[in-house]
C-alpha positions in Angstrom: 79.2 115.4 97.2 76.3 116.4 94.9 75.5 113.2 93.0 76.2 109.6 92.3 75.1 106.4 94.0 76.6 103.3 95.4 77.8 100.5 93.1 80.1 97.5 93.4 82.5 97.6 90.4 82.8 94.4 88.3 86.6 94.5 88.6 86.3 94.0 92.4 84.0 91.0 92.3 85.2 87.5 92.7 88.5 88.6 94.1 88.2 86.8 97.5 87.2 89.8 99.4 83.9 91.4 100.6 83.0 94.7 99.1 80.6 97.0 100.9 79.2 99.9 98.8 77.5 102.8 100.6 75.6 106.0 99.9 75.8 109.2 101.8 73.5 112.2 101.9 74.3 114.8 99.3 74.7 118.6 99.0 72.6 120.8 98.9 70.1 118.8 101.0 72.8 118.6 103.6 75.9 120.6 104.4 79.4 119.8 105.7 80.2 117.8 107.8 77.1 115.7 107.4 78.4 113.7 104.5 81.7 113.0 106.4 79.6 111.8 109.4 77.6 109.5 107.1 80.9 108.0 105.7 82.2 107.5 109.2 78.9 105.8 110.3 79.2 103.4 107.3 82.8 102.5 108.1 82.0 101.9 111.8 79.1 99.7 110.8 81.3 97.6 108.6 84.0 97.2 111.3 81.3 96.1 113.7 79.3 93.8 111.4 81.6 92.4 108.7 82.4 89.3 110.7 78.8 88.2 110.4 79.3 88.2 106.6 82.5 86.2 106.7 84.8 89.1 106.8 87.6 90.1 109.2 87.0 93.3 111.2 90.8 93.7 111.5 91.2 93.8 107.7 88.7 96.6 106.7 90.0 98.9 103.9 88.4 102.2 102.9 88.4 103.5 99.4 86.4 105.8 97.1 86.8 107.9 94.0 86.8 111.8 93.9 84.4 112.9 96.7 84.6 109.3 97.9 88.4 109.6 98.0 88.1 112.8 100.0 85.8 111.0 102.5 88.1 108.1 102.7 91.0 110.3 103.8 88.9 112.4 106.1 87.5 109.3 107.9 90.9 107.7 108.2 93.1 110.7 109.1 90.8 112.8 111.3 90.0 110.5 114.2 87.1 112.4 115.5 84.5 111.1 113.0 84.9 107.4 113.9 85.4 108.3 117.6 81.8 109.3 117.6 81.0 105.6 117.1 83.6 104.4 119.6 85.9 103.2 116.8 89.6 104.1 116.5 90.4 105.2 113.0 93.7 103.3 113.4 91.7 100.1 113.3 91.3 100.6 109.5 93.8 98.3 107.7 94.4 100.7 104.8 93.2 103.8 103.1 93.1 103.9 99.3 91.6 107.1 98.0 91.2 107.6 94.2 91.7 111.2 93.0 90.5 112.7 96.3 90.9 116.2 97.5 93.5 116.5 100.2 92.7 120.2 100.7 89.3 121.3 101.9 86.8 119.9 99.3 85.5 122.4 96.7 81.9 121.6 97.8 82.7 122.7 101.3 84.3 125.9 99.8 81.2 126.4 97.7 79.0 126.2 100.8 81.1 129.0 102.2 81.1 131.1 99.1 84.8 130.5 98.3 85.7 130.0 94.7 87.0 126.6 93.7 90.4 128.0 92.6 91.1 129.2 96.1 92.7 126.4 98.1 91.9 126.1 101.8 93.5 123.8 104.3 91.4 123.8 107.5 90.0 121.1 109.8 87.9 119.7 106.9 91.0 119.0 104.9 92.8 115.7 105.0 96.1 117.6 104.9 95.2 119.2 108.2 95.3 115.8 109.9 98.7 114.5 108.8 99.9 112.0 111.5 102.5 109.3 111.6 100.3 106.7 113.2 97.6 106.7 110.5 96.5 103.6 108.6 98.6 102.6 105.6 97.9 105.0 102.8 97.9 104.5 99.0 97.1 107.6 97.0 96.1 107.2 93.3 95.5 110.0 90.9 95.2 110.5 87.1 97.8 112.2 85.0 98.7 115.6 86.4 98.1 117.2 83.0 94.6 115.6 82.7 93.4 115.7 86.2 91.1 118.2 88.0 92.4 121.5 89.5 95.8 120.4 90.7 94.5 117.1 92.1 97.9 115.3 91.6 99.9 118.0 93.2 97.8 118.1 96.4 98.0 114.4 96.7 101.8 114.6 96.2 101.9 117.2 99.0 100.0 114.9 101.3 102.4 112.1 100.6 105.3 114.4 101.3 103.9 115.7 104.6 103.0 112.2 105.8 106.6 111.1 105.2 107.9 114.2 107.0 105.6 113.4 109.9 107.1 109.9 110.1 104.3 107.8 108.5 105.9 104.5 107.5 103.9 103.6 104.4 102.4 106.4 102.3 102.7 106.0 98.5 101.4 107.8 95.5 100.6 106.4 92.0 100.0 108.8 89.1 98.3 107.0 86.1 99.8 108.5 83.0 97.3 109.1 80.2 94.2 109.0 82.4 92.2 111.9 83.6 89.9 112.2 86.7 87.8 109.2 85.8 90.7 106.8 86.4 88.9 104.2 88.4 89.1 101.2 86.1 92.9 101.1 85.9 93.1 101.8 89.6 91.1 98.7 90.7 94.0 96.2 90.1 96.2 98.5 92.2 93.6 98.5 95.0 93.4 94.7 94.9 97.2 94.4 95.0 97.4 96.8 97.9 94.8 94.9 99.9 96.6 91.6 99.3 100.0 93.2 100.3 98.7 94.5 103.6 96.8 91.3 104.4 100.1 89.4 103.9 101.9 92.0 106.2 99.3 91.5 108.9 99.2 87.7 108.7 
């Protein structure tokens, strides 16, 4: 939430799908939930406009790494953000967060003066919005011994709670030997998931 800029990874080019990379406003220039609102506005724009670029608005997937993974889950699980744009979050074909917080993001906790080792699950946590009718969900993290601050464990808990809620297709991959910066080995998993869901919907 504090740095970075949009980019289209080389591993996602020439795969027969459109890739839309977006920026969002960063802390400390903005505070929560502005960056969630920005992410939702971007997703809504893609759903409304991708057909004009040769894409299918019924096959829009949302993905991101770390803070982007958190935003992916928030936009897809908490329906209020896309509802502001008259878009149903269930219109998303699939959510594929890479190593995203499922508890309240540590930047949000920092804004509130809460230390990053104090977990919080409130309405700005994806875990708060577990529901059985959410888009298909593939969670990917690095090795639990190499990841950030229990990142694997909170994703495992989200997977478990989604299953308990009756969600039909939540899965979790842990990439052994990779830490938090595990994007490159995750891209083939993303492409495979997109193709799997496209086949299911066709």
